[in-house]
matplotlib code that plots the C-alpha trace (Angstrom):
import matplotlib.pyplot as plt

x = [0.0, 2.8, 4.5, 1.2, 0.5, 3.9, 3.7, 0.1, 0.5, -2.7, -3.8, -3.9, -7.7, -8.1, -6.3, -8.0, -11.3, -10.3, -9.8, -13.1, -14.9, -13.6, -15.2, -18.5, -18.5, -17.8, -20.7, -23.2, -21.9, -22.5, -26.2, -26.4, -24.0, -25.5, -28.8, -27.1, -25.3, -28.7, -29.7, -26.6, -24.5, -21.7, -19.0, -19.9, -20.3, -16.9, -15.4, -16.9, -15.6, -12.0, -12.0, -13.3, -10.7, -7.9, -9.6, -10.0, -6.4, -5.3, -7.5, -6.3, -2.7, -3.1, -2.3, -5.2, -7.5, -10.7, -9.3, -8.3, -11.9, -13.7, -11.2, -11.3, -14.9, -16.8, -14.6, -12.5, -15.2, -18.8, -18.3, -15.0, -14.8, -18.6, -18.8, -16.3, -16.5, -20.2, -21.5, -18.9, -19.9, -23.6, -22.6, -20.7, -23.5, -25.8, -23.4, -23.1, -25.6, -23.9, -20.3, -21.3, -19.2, -16.0, -16.8, -17.4, -14.2, -12.2, -13.3, -12.9, -9.3, -8.2, -8.2, -5.8, -3.5, -3.4, -2.7, 0.3, 1.7, 1.0, 2.0, 5.7, 5.7, 3.9, 6.4, 9.3, 7.5, 6.7, 10.4, 11.3, 8.6, 6.5, 3.0, 1.5, 3.5, 2.6, -1.1, -0.8, 1.2, -1.4, -4.2, -2.5, -1.9, -5.6, -6.7, -4.1, -5.2, -9.0, -10.1, -8.8, -10.3, -13.8, -13.8, -13.9, -17.2, -20.2, -23.9, -25.3, -27.4, -31.0, -31.3, -32.3, -35.6, -35.9, -39.2, -41.5, -41.0, -37.6, -37.3, -34.7, -32.1, -32.7, -34.7, -37.5, -41.0, -44.6, -46.7, -50.3, -49.3, -46.2, -42.7, -40.5, -36.8, -35.6, -39.1, -38.6, -40.0, -37.5, -36.5, -35.9, -33.7, -31.8, -31.5, -29.9, -27.5, -26.5, -26.0, -23.9, -21.8, -21.3, -20.1, -17.7, -16.0, -15.1, -12.5, -11.6, -10.5, -8.3, -5.3, -5.8, -5.7, -3.3, -0.9, 1.8, 1.5, 1.3, 4.6, 6.2, 5.0, 6.6, 9.9, 9.4, 10.7, 8.0, 9.2, 8.6, 5.2, 4.3, 5.6, 3.4, 0.4, 1.4, 1.7, -1.8, -3.4, -1.4, -2.7, -6.2, -5.7, -4.6, -7.5, -10.3, -10.9, -11.1, -13.7, -15.6, -15.7, -16.9, -19.7, -20.8, -21.0, -22.5, -24.0, -23.0, -24.3, -22.5, -19.3, -19.5, -20.0, -17.0, -14.8, -15.9, -15.0, -11.5, -11.2, -12.1, -9.4, -6.8, -7.5, -7.4, -3.9, -2.8, -3.2, -0.8, 2.5, 4.7, 7.3, 7.9, 8.0, 4.9, 3.1, 3.9, 2.4, -0.7, -1.1, -1.0, -3.6, -5.8, -5.7, -6.6, -9.6, -11.2, -10.7, -13.9, -16.4, -17.4, -17.9, -19.9, -22.4, -22.9, -23.4, -25.9, -27.9, -28.1, -28.9, -31.8, -33.3, -34.4, -31.8, -34.0, -33.3, -29.5, -28.8, -29.8, -29.6, -25.9, -24.8, -26.8, -25.1, -21.7, -22.6, -23.2, -20.0, -17.9, -19.5, -18.2, -14.8, -14.9, -16.1, -13.5, -10.6, -11.7, -12.6, -9.2, -7.5, -9.6, -8.8, -5.1, -5.2, -6.8, -4.7, -1.5, -1.4, -3.5, -4.5, -7.9, -8.7, -8.0, -10.0, -13.0, -12.6, -12.9, -16.1, -17.7, -16.5, -18.3, -21.5, -21.2, -20.8, -23.9, -26.1, -24.8, -25.4, -29.0, -29.5, -27.9, -30.2, -33.2, -32.2, -31.7, -35.1, -36.8, -35.3, -36.2, -39.8, -40.1, -38.7, -41.2, -44.1, -43.0, -42.8, -46.4]
y = [0.0, 2.4, 1.8, 2.6, 5.6, 7.1, 6.3, 7.5, 10.5, 9.9, 9.3, 5.9, 6.1, 6.4, 3.1, 1.5, 2.4, 0.3, -2.7, -1.9, -2.0, -5.5, -6.6, -4.9, -6.1, -9.7, -9.6, -8.0, -10.1, -13.2, -12.6, -12.0, -14.8, -17.2, -16.7, -17.1, -20.3, -21.9, -21.2, -21.7, -24.0, -23.4, -24.3, -21.4, -19.0, -19.7, -19.4, -16.0, -15.0, -16.1, -14.2, -11.1, -11.2, -11.3, -8.5, -6.4, -6.7, -5.8, -2.7, -1.7, -2.0, 0.9, 3.2, 5.6, 5.9, 5.4, 2.2, 1.0, 1.5, 0.0, -2.9, -3.8, -2.9, -4.0, -6.6, -8.2, -7.8, -7.9, -10.2, -11.9, -12.9, -12.7, -15.4, -17.7, -17.7, -17.3, -19.7, -22.3, -21.9, -22.5, -25.4, -27.1, -26.6, -28.6, -31.6, -31.9, -32.2, -33.9, -32.5, -29.2, -27.0, -29.0, -28.9, -25.1, -24.6, -26.6, -24.7, -21.4, -22.3, -21.6, -17.9, -18.4, -20.6, -17.7, -15.3, -17.4, -17.8, -14.6, -11.6, -12.4, -13.2, -10.0, -8.0, -9.5, -9.2, -5.5, -4.9, -6.7, -5.8, -3.1, -3.3, -3.0, -6.0, -7.9, -7.4, -8.6, -11.7, -12.5, -12.2, -14.7, -17.1, -16.8, -17.9, -20.7, -22.2, -21.7, -22.5, -26.1, -26.7, -25.8, -29.1, -31.0, -29.4, -31.7, -30.6, -29.4, -32.1, -31.4, -29.0, -30.6, -29.3, -29.7, -30.6, -27.7, -28.2, -29.0, -27.3, -29.6, -29.0, -25.8, -23.4, -23.4, -23.6, -23.1, -20.4, -19.9, -21.3, -19.1, -20.4, -18.8, -18.9, -18.6, -17.3, -14.5, -13.8, -15.4, -12.2, -10.4, -13.3, -12.9, -9.2, -9.6, -12.2, -9.8, -6.9, -9.1, -10.2, -6.5, -5.5, -8.5, -7.9, -4.3, -5.3, -8.4, -6.2, -3.7, -5.9, -7.9, -4.7, -2.5, -4.5, -4.3, -0.6, -0.2, -2.1, 0.2, 3.2, 2.0, 1.0, -2.7, -3.8, -4.3, -7.9, -8.5, -6.9, -9.2, -12.1, -11.0, -11.1, -14.5, -15.7, -14.3, -16.0, -19.2, -19.4, -18.9, -21.7, -24.1, -23.2, -23.1, -26.9, -26.9, -24.2, -26.1, -29.2, -27.1, -25.7, -29.2, -29.9, -26.8, -25.0, -22.1, -19.3, -20.4, -20.9, -17.5, -15.9, -17.9, -16.8, -13.2, -13.1, -14.4, -11.8, -9.0, -10.0, -10.3, -7.0, -5.2, -6.5, -4.6, -1.4, -2.6, -3.0, -1.9, -4.5, -6.7, -10.0, -9.1, -8.1, -11.5, -13.3, -11.0, -11.5, -15.3, -15.1, -12.8, -15.4, -18.2, -16.2, -14.8, -17.7, -19.6, -16.6, -16.2, -20.0, -20.2, -17.7, -19.8, -22.9, -20.9, -19.9, -23.5, -24.6, -22.2, -21.8, -24.3, -25.4, -24.1, -20.6, -21.0, -19.5, -16.1, -16.2, -17.2, -14.7, -12.0, -12.8, -12.8, -9.4, -7.8, -9.4, -8.3, -4.8, -4.7, -5.8, -3.0, -0.3, -1.4, -1.3, 2.2, 3.6, 2.5, 4.3, 7.4, 7.4, 7.0, 9.9, 12.1, 11.1, 9.9, 6.6, 3.4, 3.3, 5.1, 2.6, -0.4, 1.2, 1.6, -2.1, -3.1, -1.1, -2.8, -6.2, -5.7, -4.8, -8.0, -10.1, -8.5, -9.3, -12.9, -13.4, -12.2, -14.7, -17.6, -17.0, -16.8, -20.1, -21.8, -20.5, -21.8, -25.3, -25.3, -24.3, -26.9, -29.6, -28.8, -28.8, -32.2, -33.6, -32.5]
z = [0.0, 0.8, -2.6, -4.4, -2.2, -3.2, -6.9, -7.3, -5.1, -3.1, 0.5, 2.1, 2.6, -1.2, -1.7, 1.2, -0.5, -3.5, -1.2, 0.5, -2.9, -3.4, -0.2, -1.0, -4.6, -3.5, -1.1, -3.5, -6.4, -4.3, -4.2, -8.0, -8.9, -6.4, -8.2, -11.6, -10.5, -9.8, -13.4, -15.6, -13.3, -10.9, -13.4, -15.8, -12.9, -11.5, -15.0, -15.4, -12.0, -12.8, -16.1, -14.4, -11.7, -14.3, -16.4, -13.3, -12.3, -15.8, -15.7, -12.3, -13.4, -15.8, -12.9, -12.5, -9.5, -11.6, -13.2, -9.7, -8.4, -11.4, -11.8, -8.1, -7.2, -10.3, -11.9, -9.2, -6.5, -8.0, -10.9, -10.0, -6.4, -6.2, -8.8, -7.1, -3.3, -2.3, -4.9, -3.9, -0.3, -1.1, -3.3, -0.4, 2.1, -0.2, -0.3, 3.5, 6.3, 9.3, 8.9, 7.3, 9.6, 8.8, 5.1, 5.1, 7.2, 4.7, 1.6, 3.4, 4.4, 0.9, 1.7, 4.5, 2.5, 0.0, 2.9, 4.0, 0.5, -1.3, 0.9, 0.9, -2.8, -3.6, -1.5, -3.5, -6.9, -6.2, -5.5, -8.7, -11.3, -9.6, -8.3, -11.8, -13.2, -10.0, -10.7, -14.3, -13.2, -10.5, -13.0, -15.3, -12.4, -11.5, -14.9, -15.1, -11.8, -11.6, -15.1, -15.2, -11.7, -12.8, -14.8, -11.5, -10.3, -10.4, -10.7, -7.4, -5.6, -4.8, -1.9, 1.4, 2.8, 6.5, 8.3, 8.9, 12.6, 14.0, 17.4, 18.9, 16.2, 14.3, 16.4, 13.8, 15.1, 13.8, 15.5, 14.2, 10.8, 10.4, 10.6, 13.4, 13.9, 17.4, 18.3, 15.8, 12.3, 9.9, 8.2, 11.5, 12.6, 9.3, 9.8, 13.3, 11.9, 9.2, 11.6, 13.8, 10.8, 9.8, 13.2, 13.7, 10.3, 11.0, 13.6, 11.6, 8.6, 10.4, 11.2, 7.9, 5.8, 7.7, 9.7, 7.1, 6.7, 10.5, 10.8, 8.4, 10.4, 13.6, 12.1, 11.3, 7.9, 5.2, 4.7, 8.4, 8.2, 5.3, 7.4, 10.3, 8.0, 6.8, 10.5, 11.2, 8.3, 8.8, 12.3, 11.0, 8.5, 11.3, 13.5, 11.0, 10.9, 14.7, 14.6, 11.9, 14.0, 17.0, 14.9, 14.1, 17.8, 19.4, 16.3, 14.2, 16.4, 19.5, 17.6, 16.0, 19.5, 20.9, 18.0, 18.4, 22.1, 21.2, 18.4, 20.8, 23.2, 20.5, 18.8, 22.1, 22.5, 19.4, 21.5, 24.2, 22.4, 19.4, 20.1, 17.0, 18.8, 20.8, 17.6, 16.0, 19.0, 18.9, 15.2, 15.6, 18.4, 16.3, 13.5, 15.8, 17.1, 14.0, 11.6, 12.6, 12.6, 9.0, 8.2, 11.5, 10.1, 7.0, 9.3, 11.4, 8.4, 7.2, 10.7, 11.1, 7.6, 4.9, 2.4, -0.5, 0.8, 1.0, -2.4, -1.2, 2.6, 2.7, 0.1, 1.8, 5.1, 3.3, 1.7, 5.1, 6.5, 3.5, 3.7, 7.3, 6.0, 3.5, 5.9, 8.5, 6.0, 4.7, 8.1, 9.6, 6.7, 7.3, 11.0, 10.2, 7.8, 10.5, 13.5, 11.9, 13.8, 14.1, 17.8, 17.2, 14.4, 16.7, 19.5, 17.1, 16.2, 19.8, 20.2, 17.1, 18.4, 21.7, 19.9, 17.8, 20.9, 22.4, 19.4, 19.1, 22.9, 22.4, 19.5, 21.4, 24.4, 22.1, 20.5, 23.9, 25.1, 21.9, 22.3, 26.1, 25.4, 22.6, 24.9, 27.6, 25.1, 23.8, 27.4, 28.2]

ax = plt.figure().add_subplot(projection="3d")
ax.plot(x, y, z, "-o")
ax.set_aspect("equal")
plt.show()
């Protein structure tokens, strides 16, 4: 980010906005492309996504701000990542019922493998061929890897439709002929899940988007900052399967709340030290904490709602989560431009994290009360 800031002669918040547009575009595109995948097939949707990612990176590499915004927001985000990640997540949820959490965690782990591998490679590539050449090279690699893999995708199995009343497992009940989720109207329950996802992803995005730049500001070498990001995402990869297995045992909502509490503790620790060794340990702890949150929301949606609604409810949840990632990334950059250091950004992240824990705690209590009421009714 610092290299692009210097070459383009712009503020950090301007570049952070380009990254934010990728998150918003991915979420919004997931709703559109999830709908499209149900009609033309997942293979074609992912192919479109891969081509758009490569095209967006090529456009962004031309070196103007408008090209960066269109290339990242519209092409890489909306039609690119939006055509790959959310449709694949819905696809996997329809193949698994008993071990859904572990399956979602596994497919989501690809992001963290990329986070371990790419930052250090990008740092070296930028030093060697510049940020524009790096974008072009990564676009070509995207096409070379994703397009052949689409041939392995099979048709989606028929969506599983749960029984109309499953109080013991899902929190779904019938009240006067209307389906309820956790004792709430289904769309109100969806809204609360979406607000919680938005709030949790603001603090999640701040270290992920700014830790390398922050390291440079406090005198840590850029290569060490990139290594710190790799450690964070490597820890997230190692922990994600454990979070997925936990979601299979205690449910998606409880797992999301547990991960959010861990994330809140870790991001608070970024405010306590600027020591390089300490920051490496905090980055690893942060990765261990946040890695299970987003997959847990997908598990929660499939736990609580019919499988026939997954193609829009899961992408909608991801859209709000990624909007939170986008806002957090941009907001942290804006706060940095105003104050000149990152402590206010991390403090704001802690506040949003606490709000997220409060919403999830409310939903977990509602779910527990619904199951308790249903068990008492069944016993009478």
